[in-house]
C-alpha positions, 0 to 999 in steps of 0.5 A, a space after each residue: 932473131 929480130 925479124 922472128 920476134 917482130 913477126 911473133 909480136 905482130 901475130 899476138 896483138 890484141 884480138 881487136 887489131 886484125 890488120 883490117 883497119 883502114 884497108 879496102 875490100 870488094 865483096 861481090 854478092 854483098 846484097 841480100 833480100 830485105 835485112 836478111 844476112 847472107 854470106 856476102 852481107 855478113 862479110 861486108 858488115 864484119 869487115 866494116 866493124 873492123 875498120 875496113 872500107 867496103 865496096 858492096 857489089 851486087 847485080 841489084 844495086 838496091 840490095 847492095 845499097 841496103 848493105 851499105 846503109 846497114 854499115 853506115 848505121 853502125 858508123 862504118 864506111 861502105 858504098 854500093 855498086 851495081 855490077 854484073 861480074 859475069 862481064 869483064 868490062 864491068 869487073 875492070 870498072 869495079 876494081 877502078 871504082 874501089 881505088 877511085 873511092 878509097 885510094 887503094 885495094 887490099 881484099 876481095 871476097 868472091 861470093 857470087 853463086 847459083 845452085 843446080 841439081 841433077 846428074 850429067 844425064 839430067 842436066 841441060 848443057 845450057 844450065 851447065 854453062 850458066 852455073 860454070 859462068 856464075 860460080 867460076 868465071 866470075 871469080 876469074 874475072 873479078 880476080 883478074 881485075 883486082 889483083 893488079 890494083 892490089 899489087 899497085 896500090 897495096 903491094 899485096 892483099 888477100 882473096 877469099 873465094 866461096 866454094 861449098 862442101 859439095 866440092 868435097 863430097 858430091 851427092 846429087 848436085 853434079 854441076 854445082 859440085 863440079 863448079 865448086 870443085 873448080 873454085 877450089 882448084 882456081 884458088 890454089 892455083 892463084 895462091 901459087 901464082 901470086 904468093 910472091 906478089 904478097 897476095 894470099 888466096 884461100 877458099 871457104 867451103 860452107 855446109 848447110 847454112 841458112 841464108 837468103 839464098 836458101 829460105 825464099 825456097 820455102 824450107 819446111 821445119 822438117 827440112 831445117 831440122 834435117 839440116 841441123 841433124 847434118 851437123 855434129 853440133 846439131 846446129 844450123 849455120 848462118 851467114 855470120 859464120 861464113 862472114 867470120 871465116 872470111 874476115 879471119 882469112 883476110 886478116 893478119 891473123 891468117 898471114 901464113 895461110 894461103 891456098 887452103 880450104 876452110 870447111 865451115 859446116 858444123 861437122 857435116 862432112 864428118 857424118 854420112 850423107 843420110 844425115 844431111 840435107 840436099 840443100 846448100 848455102 
């Protein structure tokens, strides 16, 4: 009874006490063009606002540094690291860097990804391999490097992997859909493997979200309107929506949630594909 009461008390703390203050997170793909807000940058900023110290990781150090500067301007703590997470040695160095700078490692957000279109007949094998490497293998390598440090320094932790609604309802993005489906399977397997280590692993499946990954393509007003109509809320998502979901899944409020897929799509998966854009987050 006492343990149950303690758990209940912990679960009903004020909203501003998310169990994130003083923790340490790595967010891959944490940069974005200019001052744009992508999924990774939003997660970095929101975690820092909750007192988490963030290692912002991006292949482009300048983009990562800009995110860290935005956090510092709000009084948060963050540092930038250039890292190619397709490289095993660089992932190992990334995990060591977080512990070296901040003394522990609690959270990982695996946010790196690229897009692709075409059927298995249309897709080139080299493109298939590259998409799988960036969208799936990076999460394997980063998690493989981070999990032992989480166990050693924090006696547990939480991981969020970014998938896509394309994994749940494919529609002409075959390679991309397959890679994002693999992310879901990987997340569930990791949750089983490391639950007894005190590590929770969950997945977010974004729908049509307007991020720097999307708008450099020159999206027309008509295309953006189509994306809004894909949502039963008649609303287009942003990187902030994905960042908020990531912060929740890492927080103490999600302490009993693991191996799950949180769909953040404005209800796009509830309606027919005719209402939906072919462009993802």
